[in-house]
MIRO-835262 format. One record per residue (C-alpha): residue number from 1; x, y, z. Coordinates in steps of 0.25 Angstrom, whole numbers, padded with zeros to 4 digits. Layout:
N
<NUM; <X; Y; Z>>;
...
//
This chain:
392
<1; <0000; 0000; 0000>>;
<2; <0005; 0014; -0003>>;
<3; <0009; 0024; 0008>>;
<4; <0002; 0037; 0009>>;
<5; <-0012; 0040; 0003>>;
<6; <-0019; 0029; -0003>>;
<7; <-0018; 0029; -0019>>;
<8; <-0029; 0025; -0028>>;
<9; <-0028; 0022; -0043>>;
<10; <-0042; 0025; -0050>>;
<11; <-0044; 0019; -0064>>;
<12; <-0054; 0027; -0071>>;
<13; <-0057; 0042; -0072>>;
<14; <-0072; 0041; -0074>>;
<15; <-0082; 0045; -0064>>;
<16; <-0079; 0034; -0054>>;
<17; <-0064; 0036; -0055>>;
<18; <-0064; 0051; -0053>>;
<19; <-0074; 0050; -0042>>;
<20; <-0065; 0039; -0035>>;
<21; <-0053; 0049; -0037>>;
<22; <-0060; 0060; -0030>>;
<23; <-0066; 0052; -0019>>;
<24; <-0052; 0045; -0016>>;
<25; <-0045; 0058; -0016>>;
<26; <-0055; 0064; -0007>>;
<27; <-0052; 0053; 0004>>;
<28; <-0037; 0055; 0002>>;
<29; <-0033; 0044; -0008>>;
<30; <-0023; 0047; -0019>>;
<31; <-0029; 0044; -0033>>;
<32; <-0024; 0042; -0047>>;
<33; <-0035; 0040; -0058>>;
<34; <-0032; 0033; -0071>>;
<35; <-0041; 0034; -0083>>;
<36; <-0040; 0026; -0096>>;
<37; <-0046; 0038; -0105>>;
<38; <-0036; 0048; -0110>>;
<39; <-0044; 0060; -0105>>;
<40; <-0055; 0062; -0095>>;
<41; <-0066; 0065; -0105>>;
<42; <-0079; 0058; -0101>>;
<43; <-0089; 0055; -0111>>;
<44; <-0101; 0064; -0112>>;
<45; <-0111; 0057; -0103>>;
<46; <-0117; 0060; -0090>>;
<47; <-0120; 0053; -0077>>;
<48; <-0127; 0055; -0063>>;
<49; <-0120; 0058; -0050>>;
<50; <-0131; 0053; -0041>>;
<51; <-0134; 0057; -0026>>;
<52; <-0127; 0045; -0021>>;
<53; <-0114; 0049; -0028>>;
<54; <-0115; 0064; -0023>>;
<55; <-0117; 0059; -0009>>;
<56; <-0105; 0049; -0011>>;
<57; <-0096; 0060; -0015>>;
<58; <-0101; 0069; -0004>>;
<59; <-0097; 0058; 0006>>;
<60; <-0083; 0062; 0003>>;
<61; <-0085; 0077; 0002>>;
<62; <-0085; 0077; -0013>>;
<63; <-0093; 0086; -0021>>;
<64; <-0092; 0086; -0036>>;
<65; <-0101; 0098; -0038>>;
<66; <-0110; 0091; -0047>>;
<67; <-0120; 0102; -0048>>;
<68; <-0110; 0110; -0056>>;
<69; <-0107; 0098; -0066>>;
<70; <-0121; 0091; -0068>>;
<71; <-0135; 0092; -0064>>;
<72; <-0143; 0088; -0052>>;
<73; <-0155; 0078; -0054>>;
<74; <-0168; 0086; -0051>>;
<75; <-0178; 0078; -0059>>;
<76; <-0178; 0063; -0063>>;
<77; <-0189; 0057; -0072>>;
<78; <-0192; 0044; -0078>>;
<79; <-0200; 0045; -0091>>;
<80; <-0204; 0037; -0103>>;
<81; <-0197; 0038; -0116>>;
<82; <-0208; 0048; -0121>>;
<83; <-0206; 0056; -0109>>;
<84; <-0218; 0052; -0100>>;
<85; <-0214; 0054; -0085>>;
<86; <-0213; 0040; -0078>>;
<87; <-0208; 0045; -0065>>;
<88; <-0200; 0057; -0058>>;
<89; <-0190; 0050; -0049>>;
<90; <-0188; 0056; -0035>>;
<91; <-0173; 0056; -0038>>;
<92; <-0170; 0071; -0034>>;
<93; <-0177; 0069; -0021>>;
<94; <-0169; 0057; -0018>>;
<95; <-0156; 0064; -0021>>;
<96; <-0161; 0076; -0011>>;
<97; <-0164; 0066; 0000>>;
<98; <-0150; 0060; -0002>>;
<99; <-0144; 0073; -0001>>;
<100; <-0137; 0075; -0014>>;
<101; <-0142; 0077; -0029>>;
<102; <-0139; 0068; -0041>>;
<103; <-0132; 0074; -0053>>;
<104; <-0132; 0071; -0068>>;
<105; <-0119; 0076; -0074>>;
<106; <-0110; 0074; -0087>>;
<107; <-0099; 0064; -0085>>;
<108; <-0089; 0075; -0089>>;
<109; <-0094; 0084; -0079>>;
<110; <-0093; 0074; -0068>>;
<111; <-0079; 0071; -0072>>;
<112; <-0076; 0086; -0070>>;
<113; <-0082; 0086; -0056>>;
<114; <-0074; 0074; -0052>>;
<115; <-0061; 0079; -0058>>;
<116; <-0063; 0092; -0051>>;
<117; <-0064; 0084; -0038>>;
<118; <-0052; 0075; -0042>>;
<119; <-0043; 0087; -0042>>;
<120; <-0028; 0083; -0045>>;
<121; <-0031; 0068; -0045>>;
<122; <-0022; 0060; -0054>>;
<123; <-0029; 0055; -0067>>;
<124; <-0022; 0048; -0077>>;
<125; <-0028; 0046; -0091>>;
<126; <-0026; 0036; -0102>>;
<127; <-0023; 0026; -0092>>;
<128; <-0029; 0012; -0096>>;
<129; <-0028; 0001; -0086>>;
<130; <-0022; -0012; -0090>>;
<131; <-0021; -0018; -0077>>;
<132; <-0019; -0017; -0062>>;
<133; <-0013; -0025; -0051>>;
<134; <-0013; -0024; -0036>>;
<135; <-0006; -0028; -0023>>;
<136; <-0005; -0025; -0009>>;
<137; <0002; -0012; -0013>>;
<138; <-0010; -0007; -0021>>;
<139; <-0013; -0007; -0036>>;
<140; <-0006; -0005; -0049>>;
<141; <-0013; -0001; -0062>>;
<142; <-0007; -0002; -0076>>;
<143; <-0011; 0006; -0088>>;
<144; <-0009; 0004; -0103>>;
<145; <0001; 0015; -0104>>;
<146; <0010; 0009; -0094>>;
<147; <0006; 0018; -0082>>;
<148; <0005; 0011; -0069>>;
<149; <-0003; 0016; -0057>>;
<150; <-0002; 0012; -0042>>;
<151; <-0011; 0014; -0031>>;
<152; <-0016; 0008; -0018>>;
<153; <-0030; 0006; -0024>>;
<154; <-0035; 0004; -0038>>;
<155; <-0049; 0009; -0042>>;
<156; <-0055; 0004; -0055>>;
<157; <-0065; 0015; -0059>>;
<158; <-0063; 0013; -0074>>;
<159; <-0078; 0011; -0078>>;
<160; <-0085; 0000; -0085>>;
<161; <-0073; -0006; -0092>>;
<162; <-0064; -0005; -0080>>;
<163; <-0050; -0010; -0082>>;
<164; <-0049; -0012; -0067>>;
<165; <-0062; -0020; -0066>>;
<166; <-0057; -0028; -0079>>;
<167; <-0045; -0033; -0071>>;
<168; <-0053; -0036; -0058>>;
<169; <-0065; -0042; -0064>>;
<170; <-0066; -0042; -0079>>;
<171; <-0075; -0034; -0088>>;
<172; <-0082; -0045; -0095>>;
<173; <-0095; -0043; -0088>>;
<174; <-0102; -0031; -0094>>;
<175; <-0117; -0032; -0095>>;
<176; <-0125; -0025; -0106>>;
<177; <-0136; -0016; -0101>>;
<178; <-0144; -0018; -0114>>;
<179; <-0144; -0004; -0119>>;
<180; <-0136; 0007; -0125>>;
<181; <-0134; 0021; -0118>>;
<182; <-0134; 0034; -0126>>;
<183; <-0128; 0046; -0119>>;
<184; <-0128; 0061; -0122>>;
<185; <-0126; 0074; -0116>>;
<186; <-0131; 0087; -0122>>;
<187; <-0136; 0101; -0119>>;
<188; <-0151; 0100; -0118>>;
<189; <-0163; 0107; -0113>>;
<190; <-0178; 0102; -0114>>;
<191; <-0191; 0105; -0107>>;
<192; <-0191; 0091; -0102>>;
<193; <-0177; 0092; -0097>>;
<194; <-0177; 0100; -0084>>;
<195; <-0165; 0103; -0076>>;
<196; <-0160; 0091; -0067>>;
<197; <-0168; 0081; -0076>>;
<198; <-0165; 0066; -0077>>;
<199; <-0175; 0060; -0086>>;
<200; <-0175; 0045; -0089>>;
<201; <-0184; 0040; -0101>>;
<202; <-0188; 0026; -0102>>;
<203; <-0192; 0019; -0115>>;
<204; <-0192; 0005; -0122>>;
<205; <-0179; -0001; -0119>>;
<206; <-0172; 0013; -0118>>;
<207; <-0170; 0025; -0109>>;
<208; <-0166; 0039; -0110>>;
<209; <-0160; 0048; -0099>>;
<210; <-0160; 0064; -0100>>;
<211; <-0152; 0071; -0089>>;
<212; <-0148; 0085; -0085>>;
<213; <-0133; 0085; -0082>>;
<214; <-0133; 0100; -0081>>;
<215; <-0127; 0112; -0089>>;
<216; <-0139; 0111; -0099>>;
<217; <-0135; 0096; -0103>>;
<218; <-0143; 0084; -0104>>;
<219; <-0137; 0070; -0102>>;
<220; <-0145; 0059; -0109>>;
<221; <-0144; 0044; -0111>>;
<222; <-0152; 0034; -0119>>;
<223; <-0152; 0019; -0118>>;
<224; <-0158; 0009; -0127>>;
<225; <-0159; -0006; -0126>>;
<226; <-0150; -0013; -0136>>;
<227; <-0141; -0026; -0136>>;
<228; <-0127; -0025; -0132>>;
<229; <-0121; -0026; -0146>>;
<230; <-0129; -0014; -0149>>;
<231; <-0127; -0005; -0136>>;
<232; <-0112; -0008; -0135>>;
<233; <-0109; -0004; -0149>>;
<234; <-0120; 0006; -0152>>;
<235; <-0117; 0014; -0164>>;
<236; <-0130; 0022; -0167>>;
<237; <-0131; 0037; -0167>>;
<238; <-0140; 0048; -0162>>;
<239; <-0151; 0045; -0172>>;
<240; <-0152; 0031; -0166>>;
<241; <-0154; 0037; -0152>>;
<242; <-0164; 0047; -0157>>;
<243; <-0172; 0035; -0163>>;
<244; <-0171; 0028; -0150>>;
<245; <-0178; 0039; -0143>>;
<246; <-0188; 0043; -0153>>;
<247; <-0201; 0047; -0147>>;
<248; <-0195; 0049; -0133>>;
<249; <-0197; 0061; -0125>>;
<250; <-0193; 0074; -0132>>;
<251; <-0181; 0077; -0122>>;
<252; <-0175; 0064; -0125>>;
<253; <-0176; 0065; -0140>>;
<254; <-0171; 0079; -0140>>;
<255; <-0158; 0077; -0131>>;
<256; <-0154; 0065; -0140>>;
<257; <-0157; 0074; -0152>>;
<258; <-0148; 0085; -0148>>;
<259; <-0136; 0077; -0143>>;
<260; <-0125; 0076; -0153>>;
<261; <-0123; 0062; -0158>>;
<262; <-0108; 0062; -0154>>;
<263; <-0112; 0066; -0140>>;
<264; <-0120; 0053; -0138>>;
<265; <-0113; 0041; -0131>>;
<266; <-0118; 0027; -0132>>;
<267; <-0114; 0016; -0122>>;
<268; <-0119; 0002; -0119>>;
<269; <-0126; 0000; -0105>>;
<270; <-0117; -0010; -0097>>;
<271; <-0115; -0014; -0083>>;
<272; <-0108; -0026; -0076>>;
<273; <-0113; -0037; -0066>>;
<274; <-0109; -0032; -0053>>;
<275; <-0095; -0034; -0049>>;
<276; <-0093; -0039; -0034>>;
<277; <-0078; -0038; -0033>>;
<278; <-0073; -0024; -0037>>;
<279; <-0059; -0025; -0033>>;
<280; <-0047; -0033; -0027>>;
<281; <-0035; -0028; -0019>>;
<282; <-0033; -0013; -0021>>;
<283; <-0042; -0012; -0033>>;
<284; <-0057; -0009; -0034>>;
<285; <-0067; -0004; -0044>>;
<286; <-0077; 0008; -0044>>;
<287; <-0089; 0013; -0052>>;
<288; <-0092; 0006; -0066>>;
<289; <-0079; -0002; -0065>>;
<290; <-0085; -0009; -0053>>;
<291; <-0100; -0009; -0055>>;
<292; <-0105; -0003; -0068>>;
<293; <-0120; -0001; -0069>>;
<294; <-0130; 0003; -0079>>;
<295; <-0134; 0017; -0079>>;
<296; <-0149; 0016; -0076>>;
<297; <-0147; 0021; -0062>>;
<298; <-0137; 0032; -0066>>;
<299; <-0128; 0028; -0054>>;
<300; <-0115; 0024; -0061>>;
<301; <-0107; 0037; -0058>>;
<302; <-0114; 0039; -0044>>;
<303; <-0110; 0024; -0040>>;
<304; <-0096; 0026; -0045>>;
<305; <-0095; 0039; -0036>>;
<306; <-0100; 0031; -0024>>;
<307; <-0090; 0021; -0027>>;
<308; <-0079; 0031; -0027>>;
<309; <-0083; 0037; -0014>>;
<310; <-0085; 0024; -0007>>;
<311; <-0071; 0019; -0012>>;
<312; <-0064; 0032; -0007>>;
<313; <-0071; 0030; 0007>>;
<314; <-0067; 0016; 0008>>;
<315; <-0053; 0018; 0005>>;
<316; <-0052; 0030; 0014>>;
<317; <-0058; 0022; 0026>>;
<318; <-0050; 0009; 0023>>;
<319; <-0037; 0005; 0030>>;
<320; <-0033; -0002; 0018>>;
<321; <-0037; 0002; 0003>>;
<322; <-0040; -0012; -0001>>;
<323; <-0050; -0014; 0010>>;
<324; <-0055; 0000; 0006>>;
<325; <-0058; -0005; -0008>>;
<326; <-0065; -0018; -0003>>;
<327; <-0074; -0010; 0006>>;
<328; <-0077; 0000; -0005>>;
<329; <-0081; -0012; -0014>>;
<330; <-0090; -0018; -0003>>;
<331; <-0097; -0005; 0000>>;
<332; <-0100; -0002; -0014>>;
<333; <-0104; -0016; -0019>>;
<334; <-0118; -0017; -0015>>;
<335; <-0122; -0003; -0019>>;
<336; <-0116; -0004; -0033>>;
<337; <-0122; -0018; -0035>>;
<338; <-0136; -0013; -0032>>;
<339; <-0134; -0001; -0042>>;
<340; <-0128; -0010; -0053>>;
<341; <-0140; -0019; -0052>>;
<342; <-0150; -0008; -0050>>;
<343; <-0145; -0001; -0063>>;
<344; <-0147; -0013; -0071>>;
<345; <-0161; -0016; -0066>>;
<346; <-0165; -0001; -0069>>;
<347; <-0158; -0002; -0083>>;
<348; <-0166; -0014; -0086>>;
<349; <-0179; -0008; -0081>>;
<350; <-0177; 0005; -0089>>;
<351; <-0174; -0003; -0102>>;
<352; <-0186; -0011; -0103>>;
<353; <-0192; -0014; -0116>>;
<354; <-0205; -0022; -0113>>;
<355; <-0216; -0012; -0113>>;
<356; <-0224; -0018; -0101>>;
<357; <-0212; -0018; -0092>>;
<358; <-0208; -0004; -0096>>;
<359; <-0223; 0000; -0092>>;
<360; <-0222; -0007; -0079>>;
<361; <-0208; -0001; -0076>>;
<362; <-0213; 0013; -0079>>;
<363; <-0226; 0011; -0071>>;
<364; <-0218; 0006; -0059>>;
<365; <-0209; 0019; -0059>>;
<366; <-0221; 0028; -0061>>;
<367; <-0229; 0022; -0049>>;
<368; <-0217; 0019; -0040>>;
<369; <-0218; 0025; -0026>>;
<370; <-0209; 0037; -0024>>;
<371; <-0203; 0031; -0012>>;
<372; <-0198; 0019; -0020>>;
<373; <-0191; 0028; -0031>>;
<374; <-0185; 0036; -0019>>;
<375; <-0180; 0024; -0013>>;
<376; <-0174; 0019; -0026>>;
<377; <-0167; 0032; -0029>>;
<378; <-0162; 0033; -0014>>;
<379; <-0155; 0019; -0015>>;
<380; <-0148; 0023; -0027>>;
<381; <-0144; 0037; -0023>>;
<382; <-0139; 0034; -0009>>;
<383; <-0124; 0033; -0008>>;
<384; <-0121; 0022; 0003>>;
<385; <-0110; 0028; 0011>>;
<386; <-0098; 0019; 0015>>;
<387; <-0102; 0011; 0027>>;
<388; <-0093; 0014; 0039>>;
<389; <-0083; 0004; 0044>>;
<390; <-0075; 0003; 0056>>;
<391; <-0062; -0001; 0048>>;
<392; <-0059; -0004; 0034>>;
//
């Protein structure tokens, strides 16, 4: 073990990796971040930083000032594809009850907020991991260009195709979600697009999301059921997307119509079966590298942020870093398992094609007691703090 402050090697400079760097530095741990991309230029999509993530960060005294970068959720509605209201969710009320708002934000904006908090943290770019090894002295990571990094702990925060996970557990277990996702960000105003709006539109085997991310911009996503060979290699264009949403609500059709074709991203929906063992020795996984989930709950970024905070807390409290990593994994396992399972169940329900089952689904949501919706949102949006221990 090295002398002096603990040193962590973080692989991946996405949302999970940068948050990990911020959280670890906040508790006095030295951090080096290694990212395979040649520059930190995230693709033009967006995400949610939910109340659970905001409260997790606050537990370490971290404020990303998200109100400057994104937009607080003020209205959350579920509608049919044609725009008929199914249910207004009590989501903002739940956020208030839990003591913090939820935000929708462009990925580049969240990256800016995290980099501002990371300060002078060392971030190495163009660093493609080829392997690692570990011993009682810590971990050594090797990169394709010959670089080598050493640390007391190694944290794989390198996403769905994680090289660290690949060596630990393999990457041959990806599960297709059954649909393609189209994503876009564009300046947008519409009479049915109020400030702080999150709208989900449900159709026949397809969905649409229209979300205010602040600064006069809308983030939209659309999904459509298709087999893996089509969703993984989609080569259609904007006209195909417009045809897919022909006859839908005017605001849905309009936001797609005004989005430049080159600004639209297409990605397949994927997750993995839940991984029980995230690490060994001084090595662990975090975020999508550990527990990738489908996007139906909008919790991917928030749960990675939770991971980072719990990891930092466990390492700070541990008498030995390896024991701290195992405690982090034990604390996070059940929470993340529940969200992976719930995300796939919600995705399946929202992509139904059978007309009768869709009608029953919508009727149940429309008639559900408010208290049941509050209870469901509260369970997802509550950050479970790290249980106190006498000795780690």
